[in-house]
Backbone as a printed PyTorch tensor [residue, N CA C, xyz], in Angstrom:
tensor([[[ 95.8570,  83.9950, 120.5590],
         [ 97.0970,  84.3700, 120.3810],
         [ 97.4740,  86.1510, 121.4140]],

        [[ 98.2470,  85.4060, 122.2380],
         [ 98.1370,  86.4010, 123.2530],
         [ 99.6260,  87.6080, 122.6140]],

        [[ 99.3330,  88.4630, 122.2840],
         [ 99.8730,  89.6470, 121.8110],
         [100.2770,  90.8070, 122.2690]],

        [[101.0050,  91.3740, 122.3520],
         [101.2270,  93.1200, 124.1420],
         [101.2140,  93.9740, 122.3760]],

        [[100.0030,  95.0430, 122.6490],
         [ 99.9670,  96.1170, 122.2140],
         [100.7190,  96.7500, 122.2080]],

        [[101.4870,  97.6390, 121.2370],
         [102.5070,  98.8720, 120.9040],
         [101.9620,  99.7590, 120.7740]],

        [[101.4370, 100.7980, 122.0360],
         [100.3570, 102.2960, 122.0840],
         [101.2650, 102.6820, 121.5160]],

        [[102.9810, 103.3450, 121.4790],
         [104.0090, 104.1470, 120.1450],
         [103.5440, 104.0500, 118.5630]],

        [[102.4250, 102.9530, 118.3680],
         [102.1580, 103.1530, 117.1410],
         [100.9640, 103.8650, 116.5500]],

        [[100.0140, 104.0440, 118.1870],
         [ 99.3170, 104.6230, 117.6330],
         [ 99.4910, 106.2180, 117.8050]],

        [[100.7310, 106.8450, 118.2680],
         [100.5340, 108.3030, 117.9890],
         [100.8550, 108.4510, 116.4520]],

        [[101.5120, 108.0270, 115.4640],
         [100.8250, 108.3770, 114.1060],
         [ 99.4060, 108.7970, 113.6350]],

        [[ 98.6280, 107.7590, 114.1350],
         [ 97.9570, 108.2710, 114.2240],
         [ 96.5260, 109.4780, 114.1230]],

        [[ 97.1710, 109.1890, 115.5730],
         [ 96.7320, 110.6930, 116.5120],
         [ 97.1110, 111.4750, 115.4700]],

        [[ 98.2200, 112.1490, 115.0580],
         [ 98.7120, 112.9540, 114.5530],
         [ 97.8080, 113.5370, 113.6730]],

        [[ 97.9690, 112.0760, 112.8950],
         [ 97.4470, 112.3600, 111.6240],
         [ 95.3500, 112.8050, 111.6100]],

        [[ 94.8860, 112.0850, 112.7100],
         [ 93.4110, 112.2460, 112.7310],
         [ 93.2210, 113.9840, 113.0990]],

        [[ 94.5580, 114.3310, 114.1320],
         [ 94.6450, 115.7870, 115.0690],
         [ 95.1010, 117.3090, 113.3000]],

        [[ 95.8950, 116.4430, 112.4250],
         [ 95.7670, 117.1580, 111.5280],
         [ 94.8930, 117.1930, 109.9490]],

        [[ 94.2820, 116.4550, 110.2740],
         [ 92.7140, 116.2420, 109.7970],
         [ 91.8920, 117.2880, 110.2360]],

        [[ 91.6510, 117.6950, 111.6090],
         [ 91.6450, 118.5160, 112.3370],
         [ 91.1860, 119.7990, 112.1150]],

        [[ 92.4720, 119.4540, 111.6210],
         [ 93.4440, 121.4430, 112.0820],
         [ 93.0180, 122.1470, 109.9710]],

        [[ 93.0830, 121.0330, 109.1180],
         [ 92.7050, 120.9280, 108.2920],
         [ 90.9980, 121.1760, 107.8030]],

        [[ 90.4950, 120.6670, 108.7580],
         [ 88.7290, 121.2870, 108.8380],
         [ 88.7520, 122.1940, 108.9640]],

        [[ 89.4090, 123.4220, 110.4030],
         [ 88.6920, 124.2220, 111.1740],
         [ 89.7320, 124.9530, 110.0460]],

        [[ 90.8720, 125.1270, 109.3190],
         [ 91.0320, 125.6480, 107.7410],
         [ 90.1790, 125.6380, 106.6290]],

        [[ 89.7790, 125.1460, 106.4620],
         [ 88.6740, 124.8040, 105.5740],
         [ 87.5890, 125.9040, 105.8260]],

        [[ 87.3580, 125.3870, 106.9470],
         [ 85.8940, 126.8200, 107.6720],
         [ 86.6470, 127.9040, 107.9440]],

        [[ 86.9600, 127.8120, 108.0160],
         [ 87.6320, 129.5440, 108.0700],
         [ 88.3010, 130.4150, 106.9960]],

        [[ 88.4050, 130.0610, 106.3200],
         [ 88.9170, 129.7070, 104.2450],
         [ 86.9100, 129.9960, 103.5700]],

        [[ 86.2130, 129.2070, 104.1890],
         [ 84.8780, 128.9520, 103.1640],
         [ 84.0110, 130.0600, 103.6270]],

        [[ 84.1820, 129.7640, 104.5220],
         [ 82.9580, 130.9760, 105.0520],
         [ 82.9350, 132.2310, 105.1920]],

        [[ 84.0160, 132.7510, 105.0450],
         [ 84.0120, 134.1040, 104.7810],
         [ 83.9160, 134.1250, 102.9880]],

        [[ 84.4860, 133.4190, 102.1460],
         [ 84.3570, 133.1270, 100.4460],
         [ 82.5640, 133.7510,  99.8050]],

        [[ 82.1230, 132.6590, 101.3530],
         [ 80.5110, 132.4670, 100.9210],
         [ 80.1660, 133.7370, 101.2590]],

        [[ 80.6240, 134.2740, 102.3930],
         [ 79.7760, 135.1290, 102.8240],
         [ 80.0700, 136.3730, 101.4120]],

        [[ 81.5730, 136.7260, 101.3100],
         [ 81.9200, 137.7880, 100.4840],
         [ 80.5770, 137.1110,  99.7860]],

        [[ 81.6690, 136.0800,  98.3830],
         [ 80.0050, 136.0500,  97.1940],
         [ 78.7310, 136.2100,  97.0140]],

        [[ 78.2790, 136.2070,  98.3150],
         [ 76.9150, 136.9130,  98.9570],
         [ 76.1090, 135.3600,  98.2620]],

        [[ 76.6110, 134.3460,  98.3330],
         [ 76.4250, 133.1720,  97.8550],
         [ 75.0790, 132.8310,  98.5790]],

        [[ 73.9090, 132.2300,  97.7890],
         [ 72.5980, 131.2880,  98.6550],
         [ 72.8490, 129.9140,  98.5430]],

        [[ 72.9810, 129.6480,  99.2490],
         [ 73.1140, 127.8050,  99.6030],
         [ 71.8310, 127.0190,  99.0110]],

        [[ 71.9380, 126.3040,  98.5010],
         [ 71.3210, 125.9990,  97.9480],
         [ 71.2710, 124.2100,  98.1370]],

        [[ 70.4440, 123.4070,  98.5840],
         [ 70.5790, 121.9570,  98.7130],
         [ 69.9830, 121.5500,  97.7610]],

        [[ 69.7070, 122.1640,  96.7650],
         [ 68.9450, 121.3740,  95.0900],
         [ 69.8760, 121.3770,  94.3900]],

        [[ 70.9560, 121.8090,  94.9520],
         [ 71.3890, 122.2910,  93.5840],
         [ 72.8330, 121.6550,  93.5580]],

        [[ 73.4980, 120.5490,  92.6620],
         [ 73.8460, 119.2720,  92.6810],
         [ 75.8130, 119.4400,  92.9020]],

        [[ 75.9690, 118.5370,  93.9760],
         [ 77.2790, 118.6890,  94.5790],
         [ 78.4380, 118.8250,  94.2640]],

        [[ 78.8670, 119.9710,  94.9090],
         [ 79.5230, 120.1760,  94.4780],
         [ 79.7890, 121.4490,  93.3470]],

        [[ 78.4230, 122.2130,  93.2800],
         [ 78.0720, 123.0800,  91.7310],
         [ 78.9070, 124.3360,  92.1900]],

        [[ 77.9630, 124.4590,  94.1040],
         [ 77.7880, 126.1760,  94.6620],
         [ 79.6860, 126.5320,  95.0060]],

        [[ 79.8640, 125.4140,  95.3040],
         [ 81.4500, 125.7140,  95.4470],
         [ 82.5350, 125.9240,  94.8580]],

        [[ 82.1900, 125.2740,  93.7400],
         [ 82.9970, 125.2100,  92.3990],
         [ 83.2500, 126.8600,  91.9690]],

        [[ 82.1800, 128.0050,  92.5190],
         [ 82.5000, 128.9680,  92.2280],
         [ 83.1980, 129.7070,  93.5470]],

        [[ 83.7710, 128.8860,  94.1300],
         [ 84.3620, 130.1130,  95.2260],
         [ 86.2040, 130.2600,  94.8300]],

        [[ 86.7340, 130.4900,  95.2720],
         [ 87.9890, 131.3290,  94.3700],
         [ 89.1510, 129.8180,  94.9980]],

        [[ 90.1690, 129.9290,  93.8740],
         [ 90.4060, 128.3700,  94.1870],
         [ 91.1910, 127.9700,  95.1860]],

        [[ 91.3820, 128.9710,  95.7750],
         [ 92.7330, 129.6630,  97.0680],
         [ 91.9690, 128.4540,  98.1830]],

        [[ 90.3700, 128.5290,  98.1150],
         [ 89.6770, 128.3920,  99.0880],
         [ 88.6550, 126.4060,  99.2470]],

        [[ 88.9280, 126.7920,  97.7230],
         [ 88.4730, 125.2760,  97.2550],
         [ 89.3020, 124.1940,  97.4520]],

        [[ 90.6960, 124.2230,  97.3460],
         [ 91.5450, 124.0510,  98.0550],
         [ 91.9150, 123.0930,  99.1600]],

        [[ 91.8040, 123.5400, 100.2910],
         [ 91.4590, 122.8530, 101.5540],
         [ 89.9950, 122.4340, 102.2250]],

        [[ 89.4580, 122.5980, 101.2100],
         [ 88.0970, 121.0040, 100.6390],
         [ 88.8100, 119.8550, 100.7540]],

        [[ 89.2990, 120.2330,  99.5350],
         [ 89.7250, 119.2600,  98.5900],
         [ 90.7200, 118.6580,  99.4570]],

        [[ 91.5780, 119.2000,  99.6780],
         [ 92.0070, 118.4070, 100.9570],
         [ 91.8300, 117.6650, 102.0430]],

        [[ 90.8840, 118.8430, 102.1960],
         [ 90.4080, 117.5670, 103.9160],
         [ 90.1170, 116.2240, 103.3700]],

        [[ 89.1740, 116.3250, 102.0830],
         [ 88.4940, 115.3910, 101.3950],
         [ 89.2640, 114.1590, 100.5280]],

        [[ 90.4050, 114.4910, 100.4730],
         [ 91.9660, 113.9150, 100.8160],
         [ 91.5450, 112.5580, 101.6050]],

        [[ 91.8370, 113.7840, 102.2360],
         [ 92.3960, 113.0160, 103.9550],
         [ 91.2150, 112.1860, 104.4860]],

        [[ 90.2820, 112.5710, 104.4310],
         [ 89.2830, 111.4340, 104.3100],
         [ 89.5790, 110.0980, 103.8820]],

        [[ 90.1840, 110.0640, 102.5620],
         [ 89.7730, 108.6630, 101.5130],
         [ 90.7350, 107.5210, 102.2660]],

        [[ 92.4140, 107.8220, 101.3210],
         [ 93.5070, 107.0180, 101.5130],
         [ 94.1720, 106.7530, 102.9680]],

        [[ 93.9260, 107.2470, 103.8960],
         [ 94.5310, 108.0210, 104.8450],
         [ 93.4970, 106.1860, 105.8090]],

        [[ 91.6930, 106.8140, 105.2260],
         [ 91.2470, 105.0000, 106.5190],
         [ 92.5790, 104.1940, 106.1680]],

        [[ 92.8600, 104.1820, 105.2460],
         [ 93.8660, 102.5500, 105.3250],
         [ 94.7460, 102.6960, 106.0780]],

        [[ 95.6730, 103.4080, 106.2190],
         [ 96.6830, 103.8280, 106.8860],
         [ 95.8770, 103.7900, 108.6260]],

        [[ 95.1950, 104.1060, 108.4720],
         [ 94.4060, 104.0640, 109.9970],
         [ 94.3210, 102.6140, 110.7220]],

        [[ 93.5250, 102.2490, 109.8050],
         [ 93.0130, 100.4120, 109.3170],
         [ 94.4610, 100.0490, 109.8910]],

        [[ 95.3460,  99.9060, 109.3590],
         [ 96.7600,  99.1520, 109.0700],
         [ 97.7370,  99.1200, 110.7670]],

        [[ 97.2700, 100.4450, 110.9050],
         [ 98.2360, 101.3330, 111.8790],
         [ 97.4980, 100.1660, 113.0610]],

        [[ 96.6220, 100.5410, 113.5840],
         [ 95.8950,  99.8640, 114.8020],
         [ 96.1430,  99.0370, 114.4570]],

        [[ 96.0080,  97.9220, 113.3270],
         [ 96.1300,  96.4850, 113.5030],
         [ 97.5160,  96.1310, 113.7920]],

        [[ 98.5440,  97.0420, 113.0850],
         [ 99.8290,  96.6250, 113.2560],
         [100.5410,  96.8030, 114.8060]],

        [[ 99.5410,  97.9050, 115.5740],
         [ 99.6670,  97.8430, 116.8290],
         [ 99.1860,  96.6000, 117.2030]],

        [[ 98.1270,  96.4770, 117.0780],
         [ 97.2310,  95.5330, 117.7940],
         [ 97.7930,  93.7540, 117.8010]],

        [[ 99.1650,  94.1760, 117.0990],
         [100.0570,  92.4670, 116.7990],
         [100.6440,  92.4370, 117.3620]],

        [[100.7450,  93.6410, 118.2540],
         [102.2760,  93.9220, 119.0050],
         [103.5280,  94.6150, 117.7440]],

        [[103.5630,  94.8020, 116.5830],
         [104.4000,  94.8410, 115.8910],
         [104.4520,  96.5940, 115.8120]],

        [[104.5160,  97.4830, 116.5520],
         [104.3290,  98.5140, 116.6390],
         [105.1580,  99.5380, 116.8670]],

        [[106.0730,  99.1200, 116.9010],
         [107.8630, 100.0820, 117.0040],
         [108.6270,  99.5030, 116.0520]],

        [[109.9430,  99.7460, 116.5400],
         [111.0920, 100.1230, 115.3790],
         [110.8730, 100.7940, 113.7500]],

        [[110.9770,  99.7980, 112.9790],
         [110.6390, 100.3410, 111.5330],
         [109.5890, 100.3710, 110.9000]],

        [[108.5560,  99.5900, 111.7900],
         [106.8920, 100.3890, 111.5150],
         [106.5020, 101.4130, 112.2350]],

        [[106.8770, 101.6430, 112.9180],
         [106.7130, 102.8920, 113.9110],
         [107.5340, 104.0040, 113.1290]],

        [[108.2770, 103.6800, 112.5480],
         [108.8770, 105.3850, 111.5640],
         [108.4120, 105.1210, 110.3570]],

        [[107.8320, 104.1470, 109.6320],
         [106.8260, 104.0680, 108.1950],
         [106.1090, 104.8160, 109.3430]],

        [[105.5700, 104.6830, 109.7950],
         [103.8480, 105.1090, 110.1620],
         [103.9700, 107.1020, 109.9780]],

        [[105.1930, 107.1550, 110.7480],
         [105.5020, 108.4890, 110.9720],
         [105.9820, 109.7580, 109.9950]],

        [[106.9530, 108.4010, 108.8590],
         [107.4120, 109.2880, 107.3450],
         [105.9350, 108.8620, 107.2660]],

        [[104.6500, 108.4870, 106.3640],
         [103.8350, 108.2500, 106.1740],
         [103.1240, 109.8080, 106.7930]],

        [[102.7100, 109.5540, 107.8310],
         [101.9810, 110.8900, 108.0280],
         [102.4270, 112.5770, 108.2850]],

        [[104.3830, 112.3860, 108.1500],
         [104.9510, 113.6520, 107.4870],
         [104.6960, 113.9370, 105.8860]],

        [[104.9290, 113.2810, 105.0570],
         [104.4190, 113.2950, 103.9940],
         [103.2390, 113.8980, 103.0600]],

        [[102.3650, 113.0450, 104.4790],
         [100.8880, 113.4750, 104.1100],
         [100.6310, 114.6260, 104.7210]],

        [[100.4960, 115.6630, 105.9890],
         [101.3620, 116.5230, 106.0940],
         [101.8390, 117.4000, 104.7810]],

        [[102.6280, 117.4380, 104.4090],
         [103.3730, 117.6690, 103.1900],
         [102.0950, 118.4570, 102.3460]],

        [[101.7890, 117.2180, 101.7170],
         [100.9450, 117.1680, 100.7510],
         [ 99.7660, 117.9990, 100.9260]],

        [[ 99.0220, 117.8700, 102.1120],
         [ 98.3540, 118.7650, 102.7290],
         [ 98.9170, 120.6620, 102.9360]],

        [[100.0270, 120.8860, 102.7270],
         [101.0270, 122.3310, 102.4830],
         [100.4250, 122.3910, 101.4500]],

        [[101.0960, 121.6620, 100.3840],
         [101.2070, 122.2980,  98.6870],
         [100.0270, 121.7750,  98.9250]],

        [[ 99.0930, 120.9870,  98.8750],
         [ 97.5370, 120.8740,  97.7600],
         [ 96.9640, 122.2620,  99.0190]],

        [[ 97.2000, 123.4760,  99.9340],
         [ 96.2150, 123.8290, 100.3660],
         [ 97.0970, 125.6370, 100.2240]],

        [[ 98.0340, 125.8970, 100.0700],
         [ 99.0170, 126.7390,  99.6710],
         [ 99.0010, 127.4250,  98.0200]],

        [[ 99.5890, 126.3110,  97.3100],
         [100.0270, 126.7730,  95.4390],
         [ 99.5870, 125.0230,  95.2160]],

        [[ 99.3310, 123.9130,  95.6940],
         [ 98.5880, 123.1510,  94.5660],
         [ 99.4380, 122.5080,  93.5980]],

        [[100.4150, 122.7090,  93.7590],
         [101.4150, 122.4630,  92.0680],
         [100.9900, 121.0370,  92.1530]],

        [[ 99.9740, 120.7530,  91.0280],
         [ 99.6380, 119.6270,  90.8150],
         [101.0550, 118.1280,  90.4920]],

        [[101.8910, 118.5410,  89.8910],
         [103.4250, 118.0080,  89.9220],
         [104.3690, 117.3630,  91.7600]],

        [[103.3870, 118.0800,  92.1050],
         [104.2400, 117.5930,  93.6210],
         [103.7760, 117.2440,  94.6640]],

        [[102.9730, 117.4620,  94.4870],
         [101.3750, 116.6010,  95.0920],
         [101.7760, 115.7370,  94.5350]],

        [[101.8290, 115.0200,  93.5750],
         [101.5680, 114.0270,  93.0440],
         [102.9330, 113.3170,  93.4620]],

        [[103.6420, 113.9930,  93.3720],
         [105.2190, 113.5100,  94.0940],
         [105.0760, 113.3920,  95.6350]],

        [[104.5090, 114.1520,  95.8630],
         [104.1880, 112.9470,  97.2500],
         [103.2210, 112.3240,  97.6930]],

        [[102.1670, 112.4420,  97.2240],
         [101.4700, 111.4020,  97.1530],
         [101.6230, 109.8960,  96.4940]],

        [[102.7260, 109.9100,  95.6600],
         [103.8200, 108.4990,  95.4520],
         [103.9550, 108.2080,  96.7620]],

        [[105.2150, 108.8000,  97.6170],
         [106.2890, 109.0570,  97.7230],
         [105.9030, 108.4420,  99.6590]],

        [[104.4530, 108.8960,  99.5410],
         [103.8610, 108.1390, 100.8950],
         [103.0550, 107.4840, 101.0650]],

        [[102.7080, 106.7390,  99.5440],
         [101.9260, 105.2190,  99.1600],
         [102.9320, 103.8580,  99.4600]],

        [[104.7640, 105.0210,  99.1600],
         [105.8410, 103.9210,  99.7000],
         [106.1320, 103.0620, 101.6100]],

        [[105.4850, 104.1590, 102.0950],
         [105.8530, 103.2680, 103.5370],
         [104.0960, 102.6060, 103.8890]],

        [[103.5110, 102.8690, 103.3860],
         [102.3350, 102.5480, 103.1490],
         [101.6730, 101.4470, 102.9050]],

        [[103.1460, 101.2060, 102.0340],
         [103.6460,  99.7300, 101.0440],
         [104.0150,  98.5230, 101.6170]],

        [[104.8900,  99.6780, 102.6410],
         [105.6780,  98.8440, 103.5440],
         [105.7420,  98.2300, 105.2630]],

        [[104.3580,  99.4800, 105.0960],
         [103.6160,  98.7600, 106.5140],
         [102.6020,  97.5480, 106.1190]],

        [[102.2680,  97.9170, 105.2970],
         [100.8200,  96.1600, 104.3680],
         [101.8730,  95.0870, 104.3590]],

        [[103.3800,  95.3520, 103.7150],
         [104.2040,  94.3060, 102.9960],
         [104.2480,  93.0050, 105.0590]],

        [[104.5320,  94.4170, 105.4900],
         [105.6170,  93.8490, 107.0960],
         [104.4990,  93.1230, 107.9960]],

        [[102.9990,  94.5090, 107.7840],
         [102.2070,  93.6640, 108.7840],
         [101.8070,  92.4200, 108.2230]],

        [[101.2210,  91.5140, 106.8100],
         [101.2920,  90.6120, 106.1530],
         [102.1690,  89.4410, 106.5940]],

        [[103.8240,  90.6410, 106.5070],
         [104.5800,  89.1240, 106.9070],
         [104.5220,  88.7160, 108.0270]],

        [[104.0030,  89.1960, 109.1860],
         [103.8830,  88.8790, 110.5670],
         [103.1830,  88.0920, 110.4350]],

        [[102.3860,  87.9640, 109.6490],
         [101.0320,  87.1290, 109.6520],
         [101.4650,  86.1350, 109.7410]],

        [[101.6310,  85.8020, 108.3570],
         [102.0780,  84.6900, 107.5990],
         [102.6500,  83.8960, 108.2070]],

        [[103.9030,  84.3760, 109.5290],
         [105.0450,  83.7770, 110.2460],
         [104.0930,  83.9260, 111.7460]],

        [[102.8520,  83.7840, 112.0630],
         [102.5510,  82.9060, 112.3900],
         [101.6000,  81.8660, 113.3070]]])
């Protein structure tokens, strides 16, 4: 099977990786001063998350979102790169990929700034729709080959 790679589809992948790095920086820019202000003694024997749970919520929200960006978006990365390799990374698939990225960035901003769970859930739900459509399109392409 000789397929043409769609480089354009890598744009949304790189954009979401870049956004994840923005969140990583934001997490540490808020966390390190908060740890210092709390005069926290970091303890490697403390149960995971126990010490960080004592930080103010606005600090924890950035870390929570960074963790979320390491979860479901991994499916997007695999799917988008697969679609690019299949040569199907243009048109509607490219549009859906950018919509997914935009919704994930909106989700990050809501979680990191105001953390309204109802709004976050709505954005998370909506972001699954383009991901589902991309999955369907990729499967359909493979079934027709």
